[in-house]
Phi, psi and omega in degrees: 000155176299150182243082182282071186293148181298142167278119183293136175300152177297146181307319182295316181294317181294317178297318180296319179299313180295320182298317178299318184292317186274351180249007179289171183302319183297322181287318184294333182286102177078005181282161180261352180079017181302310186294326183301332181287345190239025180300310184292310178299324179296318178298316181296318181296313182292319180302316180290313185297322184281359177238358185268143176256003185299318180296318179298318179297322176298315182293325174301313182297319182290314185280309183281329183273333182240312178083211184295154190205075180285150179310135178084357184267156175301327179295323177294318178300322177296320180293321178298314179296322177299314182296319178298314181297320181295315182291327174294318179299325179282354178086017179289159185257156176052038180286131185194166168254132177254123189301140176217138172271133182227155176285145175249098176257130184245128183289310185071187178284150182204153178199157175221120186237133172271134178254327177215142011278002176213162172276124189199132177272123184268137178287119186215161169217128174299146179278142183300131181082005175291152169284164177269186176254169168300160182306324181280354180085184177239126179243127181194171174278167183247139169245126181259130175227155180271326187198190182298323182296315179292326178296317179295320181293340182287348178061239182268001184301327181292343187300127178078009183239168164284140168252124176253118174272104179259078184247106185291141170275130182297153175295154181300137178234130184303323182276320186265344182090209190271334187078008182297321185302328179276315184293332187289348184297331181283327172295319185286314188242001185303319181295324176297313182296316183291318180297324180296340179258009175090011179292155181262343177198159182239133173241143178230143171296132182305142185274084178199158178261348181229146183205144165243055184057042180250114176285152181239126179270195181152171184283143170238171181219141175266349183057227178256023182299137180283331180248128181245119181247152179297150181222138181214155175259143175241160181292160177303316184299317181286325176298319179291320179297313179299319180297317179297317180299316181294323179295331179278359178091008178288146174268104182271119184243131186232158168235125178252129174235126179219128176267013185306140180206153177257120181258019174085191183270138181226171181281140172210199182196151161275144177255133184231141173211151188227151162252101188291139181289153185273338182239319183232066185296340180285343176269138194229137165251119181267135171226145179172185177209184181257133186279337178283159179206156180297159187277033174222154184063199181238008179059040182289305177281325187236089003222040180302317181296323178298321177294315182295322177306313182290314179302316184284333179300312180284337175295318177298313181298320180293318179299325181274000182058035175264090182261112184284172178301317185254170179279138168255121184248120173277129174235123174254103187282146176257154171066032174291323189292323185224048174166332182064026181299320182294316179296317180293318182291325177298314180297322180290311184293333183250020184304321184291341182248007183295333175298337179264008174274109182293318179195160175228122182248127178243136173248110180210044178230019180091176181246089178231187182302126183291142181243332181150215185217150168258156181230135181218137178208148177296335179261108183302326181294318178292323178299317179297312180298316180298321180295324178292316179297318182294326178300328176284316182299317185287355171298335176295340184262009180305322179301338177247009171076018185257061188247004182279132175236128178232163180249140179088142181081131181214277181192154183294316185293327181271349184301328178294348177272352184298316181300338179277001177088009180290138174286123182253139181227131174259135178276120186260134177229171175302120186260014188287340184238354186305313186281359170292330186249340189308125174060032182228172175297343184277355181279076183236168189300327183296346178275354181262130176274121181304327179297319180295322178297317178299316180296319181293320176299317180299314181297317180294317183292315180298312184295314180297319180297313181297316180298323182279342186251336184300145186304314180257150182284147180303130176078001180081186182301149183284153171228132184275134179292147175291346178295144181255329185269148175292157181298149179287162175299148178269108184291348183268017178251000000 
């Protein structure tokens, strides 16, 4: 695709813009002056980031050269080795892979065919961690329901049939967001619900609001269900067609074939690289995304771009010789999509040093125009203080529009660090198009705007640098949560 890279604002104009923003009345009223100390480095970081093509070249290599990279696959191992080599090439310190055990789920060949009232191949993707079918497949009629209430009202009707959950995900709303959190429950638990009613297989409408007959996969769970039935996602168009046929009284008969299988736990790794701090190297600001991706598409938005943002952020700082007081550590987590093994293992392996983790920033919402950051902490008082401090810091990002600060919600990979009192931050971007591509064959490099990648690198680099360099730590001294267990996996990722 063409690469219409941003023309970087002149240093004088960018500095003047930032100066006006951080010295205005709103900032001066009750502000601590954090941002005023970082006018020049923020200008230098943004000026470099908004004119560099290095991040784009990294994303090209990851997406076009390696592609999809599901946990346990040879492609993921290739991606891990690539990331280690790249960070070493950039001159980062302590570059390494830290061992993690991950599940190896293999999709295999799969198909879904309608036999009546017509012969028709349905666009489908098996759901991650689903069991397969017998070699001859499963053939049965379909019962369509919208939700749990309709399934319950169906009584014994689901027995011996496919159950299709045709539950639409709402269109994106600027105020309410995507509605993904509600719609995804059928992908996650639909097979449990259908099996409990005697169904032989579960189908779910893809969790997206827009479709060009593109199915979207994702993780499902059997929980402690005694009966495990195959589960697959179908496109919006096919879910609607099946629903229309059933409403007209047609007997819709399908055959599902899935070779899906679980091959157990295998070796993998989180990838780590550092920009070591000049005064307090033992104190750490973590930035990163997850290196694994579903076995469809190329994982460009989810989450190749998030990994590249972090890798390139410290690359920019090193090139500019901006070495902060504290260490900035890039972590590329493995197995976020179907297990969260990387996030849990990082929290376990680094438990003794989590008190020295100043903050952990995760980017896992795609690469679109940056909007700001969310802040989450087990200690509400620290979360409140951190949000106020961060609101001042992000004024430095006004030239790229990344000034929004919200409380609560961060990221799945960093969530296991919450009980230890670590301040968690989610990198927020425009969310209006992310779920158009999410977990589908359409998540490819051409969907990423190079300008947005440059802006996201700039936002990540400026924020990480200030957090790692400011005299006092964000949110004040840490307090450990009384919770003992790490946070559970987020089924909506």
